[in-house]
C-alpha positions in Angstrom: -1.2 40.6 17.2 0.4 38.7 14.2 2.4 36.5 16.7 -0.7 35.6 18.6 -2.6 34.6 15.4 0.4 32.4 14.3 0.6 30.8 17.7 -3.1 30.0 17.6 -2.6 28.3 14.2 0.0 26.1 15.8 -2.5 24.9 18.4 -5.0 23.5 15.9 -6.6 20.3 17.1 -5.7 17.1 15.2 -8.4 15.8 12.9 -9.1 13.0 15.4 -10.4 15.5 17.9 -12.6 17.5 15.6 -16.3 16.8 16.0 -19.4 17.7 14.0 -22.1 19.8 15.6 -24.0 16.7 16.7 -21.0 15.4 18.7 -19.9 12.6 16.4 -16.4 12.4 15.1 -15.9 13.9 11.7 -13.5 13.2 8.9 -11.3 10.2 8.6 -12.6 8.2 11.6 -16.0 7.6 10.1 -16.4 4.1 8.7 -17.2 4.1 5.0 -19.4 1.4 3.7 -20.7 0.3 0.4 -20.0 2.3 -2.7 -18.2 5.0 -0.7 -15.7 2.4 0.4 -15.5 0.7 -3.1 -14.6 4.1 -4.6 -11.5 4.4 -2.4 -9.6 1.7 -4.1 -9.8 -1.6 -5.9 -8.4 -3.2 -2.8 -11.3 -1.9 -0.7 -13.8 -3.1 -3.3 -12.3 -6.6 -3.3 -12.6 -6.8 0.5 -16.4 -6.4 0.4 -18.4 -9.5 -0.8 -21.1 -7.2 -2.2 -18.5 -5.1 -4.0 -17.0 -8.2 -5.6 -20.4 -9.3 -6.7 -21.2 -6.0 -8.3 -17.7 -5.8 -9.9 -18.0 -9.3 -11.2 -21.4 -8.5 -12.8 -19.8 -5.5 -14.5 -16.9 -7.5 -15.7 -19.2 -10.2 -17.1 -20.8 -7.5 -19.3 -17.4 -6.4 -20.4 -16.4 -10.0 -21.2 -13.5 -10.0 -18.7 -15.0 -11.7 -15.7 -12.2 -14.2 -15.7 -9.8 -11.6 -14.3 -11.7 -11.2 -11.0 -12.3 -15.0 -10.9 -8.6 -15.7 -11.3 -7.7 -13.1 -8.7 -10.2 -14.7 -6.2 -8.9 -18.2 -7.0 -5.3 -17.1 -6.2 -6.4 -15.5 -2.9 -8.1 -18.8 -2.0 -5.0 -20.8 -3.1 -2.7 -18.8 -0.8 -4.8 -20.0 2.2 -4.4 -23.7 1.5 -2.2 -25.6 3.9 -2.5 -29.2 2.7 0.0 -30.1 0.0 -2.3 -32.4 -1.9 -5.1 -29.8 -1.9 -2.6 -27.2 -3.0 -1.5 -29.4 -5.9 -5.1 -29.9 -7.0 -6.0 -26.3 -6.7 -2.8 -25.2 -8.5 -3.7 -27.6 -11.4 -7.3 -26.2 -11.4 -6.1 -22.6 -11.6 -3.6 -23.5 -14.3 -6.1 -25.4 -16.5 -8.9 -22.9 -16.0 -6.9 -19.6 -16.4 -3.3 -20.0 -17.5 -2.8 -22.8 -20.0 -3.1 -22.2 -23.7 -6.4 -24.1 -23.9 -7.9 -22.7 -20.7 -11.6 -22.2 -20.6 -11.3 -18.7 -19.0 -7.8 -17.7 -20.0 -6.4 -14.5 -18.5 -4.2 -12.2 -20.4 -0.7 -12.4 -18.9 2.5 -11.5 -20.7 4.9 -14.2 -22.0 7.3 -13.8 -19.1 4.5 -14.7 -16.7 3.5 -17.9 -18.5 3.8 -21.1 -16.6 4.3 -24.7 -17.6 2.8 -27.8 -16.1 6.1 -28.9 -14.5 5.8 -26.1 -12.0 2.6 -27.6 -10.7 4.4 -30.5 -9.1 5.9 -28.4 -6.3 3.3 -25.8 -5.5 3.8 -23.0 -3.0 1.3 -20.3 -1.8 2.9 -17.6 -3.9 3.5 -19.5 -7.1 0.8 -17.4 -9.0 1.7 -14.1 -7.4 3.3 -12.6 -10.5 0.3 -13.5 -12.7 -2.1 -12.3 -10.0 -0.3 -9.0 -9.6 -0.5 -8.5 -13.4 -4.2 -9.2 -13.5 -4.8 -7.0 -10.5 -3.0 -4.1 -12.2 -5.0 -4.7 -15.4 -8.2 -4.5 -13.4 -7.0 -1.5 -11.3 -6.0 0.7 -14.3 -8.6 -0.5 -16.8 -11.8 -2.1 -15.6 -12.0 -0.5 -12.1 -12.1 3.1 -13.4 -14.8 2.2 -15.9 -16.7 0.4 -13.1 -16.8 3.6 -11.0 -18.4 5.4 -14.0 -20.8 2.6 -14.8 -24.5 2.9 -14.5 -24.9 0.0 -12.0 -22.3 1.6 -9.6 -23.8 5.1 -9.9 -27.3 3.6 -9.3 -26.1 1.8 -6.2 -24.4 5.0 -5.0 -27.6 7.0 -5.5 -29.7 4.4 -3.6 -27.2 4.4 -0.7 -27.2 8.2 -0.6 -31.0 8.4 -0.5 -31.2 5.7 2.2 -28.5 7.6 4.2 -30.3 11.0 3.9 -33.6 9.5 4.9 -32.0 7.8 8.0 -30.1 10.9 9.1 -31.7 12.9 11.9 -33.3 16.1 10.9 -31.1 19.1 11.4 -32.4 22.3 13.0 -32.0 24.1 9.6 -34.0 21.4 7.8 -36.7 21.4 10.5 -37.0 25.2 10.4 -37.1 25.2 6.6 -39.8 22.5 6.7 -41.9 24.3 9.3 -41.5 27.7 7.6 -42.4 26.4 4.2 -45.6 24.6 5.3 
């Protein structure tokens, strides 16, 4: 008997084959959207334009909006192919975020500082070290506070209420509603 139970355990279906009672796939194959996706990781949050907007508003209130603006500018910079455009964008990023008199200076350590001479020969990854530093600063500092913030929690509640009102009524809910009326 024990052997038969053990052999049944070995025949468990993989998560990809497990369905909910309504026939839809359950578990990891469901596509997460909105706040559920944002809560997975900072990377997922930054992939969603609405997530970036909400995170940026949060950082603005924390007086650190320049971090996400710098990160986004670096992402745009990596996509530039034209050398002249790349030089101009590199100069803009440097003057806006990295030089000592920058209007929205980001906090990078001394080893990551750049000088203007480096702007003459730009390449797509020239800001990678600084971008990684700012990303980690956001990930381990601002992002965790964002997930606990009132705007995020409100957005989460709204999504949950919309989702529950859109969901089809289960037999148990229907029976409860009929029985209680």
